[in-house]
C-alpha positions in Angstrom: 105.4 54.9 -38.3 104.1 57.0 -35.5 100.7 56.0 -36.5 101.7 52.3 -36.5 103.2 52.6 -33.0 100.1 54.4 -31.7 97.9 51.6 -33.1 100.1 49.0 -31.4 99.9 50.9 -28.1 96.1 51.1 -28.4 95.9 47.4 -29.2 98.1 46.6 -26.2 96.0 48.8 -23.9 92.8 47.1 -25.1 94.4 43.6 -24.4 95.4 44.6 -20.9 91.9 45.1 -19.6 90.8 41.9 -21.4 93.5 40.0 -19.5 92.5 41.8 -16.3 88.8 40.7 -17.0 89.8 37.1 -17.3 91.7 37.3 -14.0 88.8 39.1 -12.4 86.4 36.5 -13.7 88.5 33.7 -12.3 88.6 35.4 -9.0 84.9 36.0 -9.0 84.2 32.4 -9.9 86.5 31.3 -7.1 84.8 33.6 -4.6 81.3 32.4 -5.8 82.4 28.8 -5.2 83.6 29.6 -1.7 80.4 31.5 -1.0 78.4 28.5 -2.2 80.4 26.2 0.1 79.9 28.5 3.0 76.2 28.8 2.3 76.0 25.0 2.2 77.8 24.7 5.5 75.5 27.3 7.0 72.4 25.4 5.8 73.7 22.2 7.2 74.5 23.7 10.6 71.1 25.4 10.7 69.4 22.1 9.9 71.4 20.2 12.5 70.5 22.9 15.1 66.9 22.5 14.3 67.1 18.7 14.6 68.9 19.0 17.9 66.2 21.4 19.2 63.4 19.0 18.0 65.1 16.0 19.6 65.6 18.0 22.9 61.9 19.0 22.9 60.7 15.5 22.3 63.0 14.1 25.1 61.7 16.8 27.5 58.1 16.0 26.5 58.7 12.3 27.1 60.3 12.9 30.5 57.3 15.0 31.6 54.8 12.5 30.2 56.3 9.6 32.2 57.7 11.5 35.2 55.8 9.6 37.8 56.6 6.1 36.5 58.8 5.0 39.3 56.4 6.2 42.0 53.6 4.3 40.3 55.6 1.1 40.1 56.3 1.2 43.8 52.7 2.1 44.6 51.2 -0.8 42.6 52.4 -3.4 45.2 50.7 -1.4 47.9 47.5 -1.4 45.8 47.9 -5.2 45.4 48.2 -5.8 49.1 45.2 -3.6 49.9 43.2 -5.5 47.2 44.0 -8.8 48.8 42.9 -7.5 52.2 39.7 -6.1 50.8 38.9 -9.3 49.0 38.9 -11.3 52.3 35.6 -12.8 53.2 34.2 -10.5 55.9 30.9 -12.4 56.6 32.3 -14.5 59.5 34.6 -11.8 61.0 33.8 -10.1 64.3 32.6 -6.5 64.4 36.0 -4.9 65.1 37.8 -6.8 62.3 34.9 -5.9 60.0 35.5 -2.2 60.8 39.2 -2.6 60.2 38.4 -4.2 56.8 36.0 -1.4 55.9 38.9 1.0 56.6 41.1 -1.0 54.3 38.4 -0.7 51.6 38.3 3.1 52.0 42.1 3.3 51.7 42.1 0.9 48.7 39.5 3.0 46.9 41.2 6.2 47.6 44.6 5.0 46.4 43.0 3.5 43.3 41.2 6.8 42.5 44.4 8.8 43.0 46.2 6.6 40.5 43.4 6.9 38.0 43.5 10.7 38.4 47.2 10.8 37.3 46.6 8.6 34.3 47.1 5.1 35.6 44.6 2.6 34.2 44.1 -1.1 34.8 44.6 -3.4 31.8 41.3 -5.0 31.1 42.0 -8.6 30.2 39.5 -11.1 31.9 37.5 -12.9 29.2 39.5 -11.1 26.4 41.9 -12.5 23.9 45.4 -12.8 25.1 47.6 -9.8 24.1 51.3 -10.3 24.6 51.8 -6.5 24.5 49.8 -6.0 27.7 49.7 -9.4 29.3 52.1 -12.1 30.4 50.8 -15.7 30.3 52.0 -17.5 33.5 49.6 -20.5 33.2 47.5 -22.2 30.7 44.5 -24.4 31.3 42.0 -26.3 29.2 38.5 -25.0 29.9 35.3 -26.3 28.3 33.2 -23.7 26.5 36.1 -21.2 26.2 38.0 -20.6 23.0 41.7 -21.0 22.8 43.8 -17.9 23.7 41.1 -16.3 26.0 42.2 -15.0 29.4 40.3 -17.1 32.0 41.9 -15.7 35.2 44.0 -12.6 36.2 46.8 -13.6 38.6 48.1 -10.0 39.0 46.6 -6.9 37.4 48.5 -5.0 34.8 48.6 -1.2 34.5 49.0 1.4 31.8 50.4 4.9 32.6 49.2 7.4 29.9 49.9 5.1 26.9 52.8 3.0 28.3 52.6 -0.4 29.9 53.9 0.0 33.4 53.3 -3.6 34.4 51.8 -6.3 32.2 49.0 -8.4 33.6 49.9 -11.9 34.7 47.1 -14.1 33.4 46.0 -17.7 33.0 45.0 -18.4 29.3 42.8 -21.1 27.9 44.4 -23.6 25.6 
């Protein structure tokens, strides 16, 4: 009987660790699942941080690229006025007025060159097909010998700063 009892005790002792193993395995599985959830959250937060950094750098880059836009918009009207003065017919003007006009021409050229040096370019449109992305049609006119949709007159020049339209050209288009 003693032997029988000893065998029962040994059997019970063998079962206890087995039950402990099941409990431990459940605990390990639960911890693995929590670890996976936390790793997933960490990956998501890391990805979001990288996206925020990328968006921030793109925004800063855009700001730097177009930082002078407002100045250029204000300066373009000055350039227009100088251009009107320069285009005046100076053949019949007296000597003093002619000197004054030559001064305007110097100022105009200097201002225009300064704008070119910072990336402001004129939209080329005369005798070109109308492009609604860079031009604004303010008038249309039927003109013999000119295809439909061709710019026949520039009413106000348009300008591009780097690769952005600052002001579209106002044009007359053939119909």
